[in-house]
Wavefront OBJ file of the C-alpha trace (Angstrom):
o trace
v 84.212 115.988 141.226
v 81.221 113.927 140.195
v 80.720 110.210 140.573
v 79.824 108.677 137.221
v 78.387 105.174 137.036
v 77.667 103.222 133.862
v 77.731 99.715 132.457
v 80.900 99.288 130.376
v 81.324 96.078 128.410
v 78.689 94.420 130.586
v 80.173 95.445 133.952
v 79.021 98.181 136.284
v 81.765 100.755 136.818
v 82.027 103.975 138.796
v 84.688 106.623 138.997
v 85.041 110.162 140.271
v 85.542 112.626 137.468
v 85.507 116.320 136.713
v 82.483 117.633 134.838
v 84.648 118.527 131.850
v 85.990 114.965 131.432
v 85.223 113.528 128.038
v 83.916 109.979 127.746
v 87.087 108.944 125.897
v 89.204 110.223 128.807
v 86.969 108.478 131.348
v 87.332 105.179 129.489
v 91.078 105.439 128.860
v 92.335 107.188 131.992
v 89.624 106.411 134.528
v 88.952 102.794 133.580
v 92.170 101.813 131.785
v 90.347 100.802 128.601
v 92.934 102.088 126.170
v 91.604 100.392 123.036
v 89.500 103.475 122.338
v 91.939 105.873 120.701
v 92.200 109.652 120.678
v 93.179 110.654 117.184
v 92.241 114.215 116.436
v 90.451 115.789 119.424
v 88.063 117.426 116.944
v 85.554 114.647 116.165
v 86.892 114.202 112.640
v 88.762 110.885 112.660
v 86.474 108.315 114.336
v 89.272 106.560 116.245
v 87.288 107.071 119.455
v 83.998 105.458 118.358
v 82.211 103.482 121.074
v 78.600 102.398 121.437
v 76.414 104.200 123.971
v 73.076 102.500 124.514
v 73.608 100.672 121.226
v 74.415 103.735 119.120
v 77.813 104.604 117.643
v 79.200 107.733 119.318
v 82.482 109.571 118.940
v 83.507 109.500 122.583
v 85.577 112.671 122.210
v 82.325 114.590 121.679
v 80.538 113.437 124.822
v 81.149 114.217 128.461
v 81.467 111.202 130.744
v 78.664 112.603 132.905
v 76.340 112.452 129.881
v 76.799 108.676 129.883
v 75.624 108.367 133.506
v 73.555 105.170 133.713
v 74.239 104.265 130.075
v 75.449 101.003 128.596
v 78.772 101.580 126.857
v 80.596 99.098 124.656
v 84.226 99.660 123.725
v 86.481 97.657 121.426
v 87.464 95.581 124.485
v 83.835 94.448 124.710
v 83.562 93.302 121.098
v 85.169 89.873 121.511
v 83.027 86.782 121.950
v 82.341 85.635 125.533
v 85.041 82.950 125.207
v 87.604 85.629 124.286
v 87.765 84.747 120.591
v 87.447 87.470 117.997
v 83.985 88.590 116.940
v 82.920 88.018 113.336
v 83.839 91.616 112.493
v 87.222 91.467 114.215
v 87.997 88.161 112.507
v 87.024 89.603 109.122
v 89.382 92.558 109.693
v 92.162 90.076 110.448
v 91.326 87.732 107.563
v 91.085 90.509 104.968
v 93.883 92.674 106.379
v 91.503 95.543 107.133
v 94.249 97.298 109.051
v 97.766 98.458 108.625
v 99.141 100.477 111.520
v 96.004 99.616 113.517
v 95.411 103.033 115.054
v 92.020 103.568 113.400
v 91.006 99.913 113.668
v 89.069 100.058 116.968
v 86.927 102.910 115.674
v 86.476 101.190 112.322
v 85.372 97.948 114.009
v 82.935 99.831 116.245
v 81.513 101.741 113.270
v 81.252 98.525 111.253
v 79.344 96.874 114.098
v 76.886 99.790 114.203
v 76.415 99.658 110.433
v 75.837 95.907 110.384
v 73.398 96.148 113.285
v 71.274 98.626 111.326
v 71.960 97.207 107.848
v 73.066 93.550 107.973
v 73.679 93.340 104.197
v 74.992 96.723 103.056
v 76.186 97.385 99.558
v 79.800 98.387 98.974
v 78.621 101.975 98.388
v 76.706 101.944 101.683
v 79.787 100.712 103.558
v 81.946 103.423 102.013
v 79.356 106.121 102.789
v 79.005 104.940 106.390
v 82.753 105.096 106.949
v 82.971 108.765 105.929
v 83.255 109.659 109.630
v 86.316 107.439 110.090
v 89.751 108.324 108.779
v 92.445 105.811 107.906
v 95.734 107.212 106.739
v 97.290 103.853 105.810
v 95.018 101.445 103.964
v 93.097 103.323 101.329
v 89.948 101.657 102.774
v 89.827 98.854 100.204
v 90.566 96.035 102.662
v 88.446 97.656 105.378
v 85.468 97.584 103.015
v 86.293 93.980 102.070
v 86.383 93.047 105.751
v 83.006 94.629 106.468
v 81.452 92.992 103.412
v 82.866 89.638 104.544
v 81.537 90.169 108.077
v 78.101 90.704 106.531
v 78.409 87.340 104.783
v 78.759 88.864 101.337
v 81.224 88.440 98.484
v 84.464 90.289 99.137
v 85.444 90.560 95.460
v 84.904 94.302 95.261
v 86.351 96.739 92.794
v 89.642 98.348 93.761
v 89.659 102.128 93.965
l 1 2 3 4 5 6 7 8 9 10 11 12 13 14 15 16 17 18 19 20 21 22 23 24 25 26 27 28 29 30 31 32 33 34 35 36 37 38 39 40 41 42 43 44 45 46 47 48 49 50 51 52 53 54 55 56 57 58 59 60 61 62 63 64 65 66 67 68 69 70 71 72 73 74 75 76 77 78 79 80 81 82 83 84 85 86 87 88 89 90 91 92 93 94 95 96 97 98 99 100 101 102 103 104 105 106 107 108 109 110 111 112 113 114 115 116 117 118 119 120 121 122 123 124 125 126 127 128 129 130 131 132 133 134 135 136 137 138 139 140 141 142 143 144 145 146 147 148 149 150 151 152 153 154 155 156 157 158 159 160
């Protein structure tokens, strides 16, 4: 067992873990942060996206020990300090960028990474960025609308 310490959602946390423990397992099982989902176990779906030192990472592809000393943000850390929804979360709610909700945490985390790097993406850039995230319910139209709205842009986009 190895003690792993990191900053998660602004708080220092430590837990004993096996070397083979994935970051997603550490967050869900070790810390009880179950908003990060395990969808495919093969790094294809994006349901497990978190931010590690400000970068979007599929947490099923990273060992917890690799995040030693890192700053990790999960979907639980995306809300505003007063507990209200972030701009991105609110846009997903306002534009129904979800259906079953399983992919939503990963989509929100990916959207946040995109908007950090490109605050005013085009619709095509949003769609290209989301290629690493799978949604089996929505057809992506409302997810794209939500991300465009969160960027402060017109949400009247063409339907696919």
